[in-house]
N, C-alpha and C positions, 0 to 999 in steps of 0.2 A: 251900751252900757254892760250888757251881759257879757260880751267879749272881753271887755276891759276887766271885769272881775274874774274871768277865768285866766286871763293872762297875769293878773295880780297874783292869784292864788298859786299858779305854777312857778312864779318867779320866787314867791315866798317858801315854797317847798324846796326849790333848789338851793335857797340860801340856808335852810335848815340842814339839808343833806351835806352841803360843804362844810357847814360848821361842825357837825358831827365827825366828818372825816378828818377835819384839820385838828381836832382835839382827841380823836380816839387813840392816838398813839402817844399821849402824854398822861403820865400818872401824876395827878396833882393833889391828891388826898391820899392818906395812909391806906394801904390795902393789904389783904392777906391771901388773896386768891391767885392761882396760877395765871400768868399771862401767856396766851398761845400766840407767838409771832407768826405762825403758819396761817392764821386767820385772825388778824389783830383788830377786831372791831369793824373795820371798813373793808374786809374782804381779802381773798387770797392776793398775794403780790405786794402787800403793804407790810412789810416786816419791821419797820423802823419803830423805836420806842425811846422816849426820854423820861426819866424819872427826876421830877422836878426838885429844885433845891429844898432841902430839909425834909423831904418826904421819904417814908419807909415802905418797902414792898417786903413783908416779913412774915415767915411761916416756918418755924423750925421743924416741922413734920412734913413739909412738902418738898418732893424732889422735883427737879427742873422747874423752878418757880418761874423762870423766864424760859419758855420752851420754843426753841428754833428748829425742831426736828419732829417730823411726823413719818410719812413714808419716804420723805426726802428732806434734805436741809434748806433752809432759806438762802437767798442770794441777794447781794448788793443791798446790804442792810446797815444801818447805824443804830447801835445801842449806846445811849448816853445817860450816864448817872452824874447829875449835877453835884455842886458842892453841898456837903451836909446831907446828901440823900443816901439811902442804904437799901441794898438788896440783900436779903438773908434767908437762907433755907437750908435744906438737909443736904442731899447729894446733888451734884450737877446743877449748881444754882443757875448758871447761865449755860444751857445745852444747845450747842450749835453743831451737832454732829452733821456730817456730809454737806456743810454749808459752803458757800463760795463768796468770797469778797464781802466779808463781815468786818466792821470796825467797832470795837468796843472801847468807849472813852470814858474813863472813870475819874471823877473828881471827888467822889465820896467814898463809900465802902461797898465792897462785894464780900460777903462772908458766907462760908459753908461750915456748918456746925459738925459736919462729918467728912465727906470726901468730894473733892472737885468743886472749886468755886467757878472755874470755867472748864467745860469739856468740850474740846474741838476735835473729836475722833473723826477721822476720815475727812477733814475739812481742809479747804485750799484757800490761800490768800487771806488769811486772818490777821488782822492788825489789833493789837492791844495796847492802848495808851493808859498808863497809870500816872496821873498827873501829881505835881508837888502837894503834899498833904493828904493824898488819897491812900487807901488801904485795900489790898486784896489778900484774903487769908483763908486757910482752911485747916481744920484738924488734921486731914490727910493731905494728899496732893492738891496743890493750889491751882496750876494750870496744867491740864493734861491733854496730850495728843497721842493717838496711835491709829494705825490702819486696822479697822475691824474687820475680821474674816467675813466675807460675803459682801462687804460694801465695794470692794475693788477699787477703792480710792484711797491713795496715799495722802498723808498730811504734808502739804507742800507750801512753801513761801509764806511761813509764819513770821510776823514781825512783832516783837514784844519791846516796848519803850517804856522803861520804869523811872520815874522821877520821884515816886512816892515810896511806900513800904509794901513789901509782900513778904508773908512769913508763913510757915508751916510748923505745927506742933510735932507731928509724928511722922512725916514723909518729906517730899520735895516741894520746892517753889515752883519749878518748871520741870515737867516730866514728859519729854518728847522720846517716844521709842517705838520700835516695832513698825517701820515704814514711815516715821515722821522725820523728814529730812529738809534741807535747804531753809533753816530758820536763821533769823537775824534777832539777836538779843542785845539791846543796848540798856545798860544800867548807868543812868546818868549821875552827875556829881552829887545830886541831892537823894539818889535812889539807894534804898537799903533792901536787900534780899537776904533772908536768913532762915534757918531752921534751928530746932533744939533737940535733934536726934542724930542718930548714927548714919542716916542717909545722906547722900550728896545734895546739896542745895539745888543744883542745876543738872539735868541729864539731857544730852543731846544725841541725835542720830548722826547722819553724815552730811557733809557739805554745808555746814553751818558756821556762823560767826557769833561770838560773844565778845563784845566790847564793854569793859567795866571801867567807869570813871568814879563810881561811888563805893559801896560796900556790899561785898558778897561773903557771907559769914556762916560757918557751921558753929553754932554756939555750944554744941555739945562737947566738941573737943577740936583743937587744931590738927589732930592726927587723922581726923575724918576727911573723906573727900568733900571739897566744896563743888567741884566740877567733875562730871564724869562724861566722856565721850565714847559712845558705843559704835560709832561709825568712823569711816575715813574722811580725810581731807577737810578737817575742821580748823578753824582760826580761832584763837584766843588772844585778845588785845588787852593789856593791863595799862591803863593810862597813868601818867604821873599823878601821885597823891591818892590814887585809888587804893582801897584795902580789900585784901583777899585773905580770909582766915580758913585754912583747910587746905588740903592737897588737891592737885589736878591729875586725874587718872586717866590715861589714854588706852590703858590695857594693851591688847596686841593689835590695836588699830595702827593704820599707816597714813602718811601725808599730812599729818596735823602740825600746825606751827603756832 
């Protein structure tokens, strides 16, 4: 009988541990504290997180409210914001510096009240999906990627798929520069990407492709750039019935089509 009680107790503890681990990466009630994906509840190596439908993770004075970078970046992670959910913070709302193979799927809102809703400095193989009805916005740059000196890691193979709305008040929607190359940006038929200032809406490096089937718009003036290429060998595809407001500036770069 004593052995049976010990076995039952160990089984009960195992069930509790499993339950904690399975729910540790879900935010199911409104929260204001930073979420550290480098040690997200169930330990190192578990960087996935889901903000459940209608839930807010909000703190306008908190930088990197979703933190995916410590001494190194997270890997093989899924960050999911469900319909009606919101992540809102100050700077670098979702920080995934030096990460690899991170997918952000937004069906709600990602909002920076100052700069960078998503910061993917020195990150590789990042995928950002902004679904129909979803919003990603920032006062300053919305999605930003650059190779940080000292990281020795370029920003490569970025994929941005927009079917919702992305906008910036004072800067760019997509700002890929200084070692940020090989990006694929698809603005789908329902997608709207715009800013309300003199900067370009999208800035890319080299060997990248932009396909617009929706609206890319500089709402400050059609004389401002909507797209700026700072590297060579880029491709810009404007699909039938797409809308582009603003100019395309390739500067002195070559091999662009």
